N, C-alpha and C positions, 0 to 999 in steps of 0.2 A: 585529680582524676586523670586517667589515662588519655581521655579525649583531649583535654586541655594541653597536656604535655605533648601529644602528637601534633596538635595544631601549632603550638609554639615552636616545635622543632623544624617546621617546614622552612626551607631556605627563603621562600618568598613571603613568609609570614601569613597569617590568616587574612583572608580578603575582607572580613567583617570583624566586628567586635568579638574578641576571642571568647569571652564568657558567655555572651548570648549565643554565639555559634555552637559552642560546646553544649550548652543547655538544649538547643534545638536538636542537635545530633543525638545526644543521649536520650532525649524524650522520644524521638522517632524510633530509635532502636528498641527502647522499652515498650513503646506502643505496638510495634510490629510483633514483638514476642508475645505480648499480652493478648493482642487480637487473635493471633494464631492459636494460642492456648484456649481462648474463649470459644473460638469456632470448634475446636476439638471437644471441649466440654459440652457445648451445645449438642454435638453429634451423639454424645453419650446419654443425653437426657431422654426420658421415656416419651416425652411429647416433642420429638425432634421435628416433626412436620410443622409445628407451630413456631419453630425457631429458624425456618428457612431464610427469611430476610435477614435475621441477625447473623446467621452464618455467612451469608453473602457479603454483608457490610463489613463483618470482621475480616474476611479474606481480602476484600478490596482494600480496606484500610491498612492491613498488614503489608500488602504489596506496595502501596503508595508510600507508606512510612519507610519501608526498606529502601526504596529508590531515593527518597528524600535524604536519608542519612548518607547514602553513597554520594549523591550529588554535592551535598554540603561538605563532605569530607575532602573534596578536591579543591585545592587552593590555587592551582596553577591556571592563570588566565580564565577566570570564571566568566561565563556568558550571563550577565546580570538579568537579561530578559528571561532566560531559561530558569535561572535560580528563583526569580520571582514567581514564575508560572508553577514551578515544582512546589514551592512553599504554599502557594495558593491552593494547589491541588491537595496538598497534605491537610491544610486547614479544612477544606471542604470534606475530605474523606473522614477526618477525625470528628467533625461536627456531626456528620451523618451517622457514623458508627456510634458515637457517644449518645446521640439522641435515641437510636434504636436500642442500645444496650440498657439505657435508663428505663425503658419501658418494661424490661424483664428483671431489673435489679432487685425488686422486692421478692421475687421468687427464686432467682439464681444468683448466688454470691459471685460467680465468675463474671456475670454481666455487670455487676456493680463495680468490681475491680477494673474491668475493661473500660467502662464508661469514665472512670477516674483517670486512667492512663490516657484515654483519648482527649480529655479536657486539658490535661497537662501538656500534651503534644500540640494541641490546637493553640494554646496560649503561647507556648515557646515559639512556634512558627509565626504567629501573628506579631509577636514582639520583634523577631528578627526581620520580618517584612518591613517594619516601620523604619529600619535603618538602611535599607537598600535603595539607593537613588534610582 
């Protein structure tokens, strides 16, 4: 995958386990896209007012995941406290969004897909967090 190749090409090398780091970056990018698309799909639903919180959590999660992917993509002199905080924020955003989307998953397929992406990202970030001292 391109993410792994890019991480391995860095002159300093990846600051964390390359496979775990690549999984977290890819999961965050996927989740940001999925949450953005879910928010847009929610806006197209007839009962959009009932999806206000879902839209908000989708957009918050997308922004946090996007920032997380960018922070994790930087290998030069990482600030471990910042990386940990960003990963924890991503875990929190993904859990909140995944929980909210699951409430609508029976009625809206886009919410089911989004909840699954949130769970994958939450898991990948939790896993990476365990490796950071």
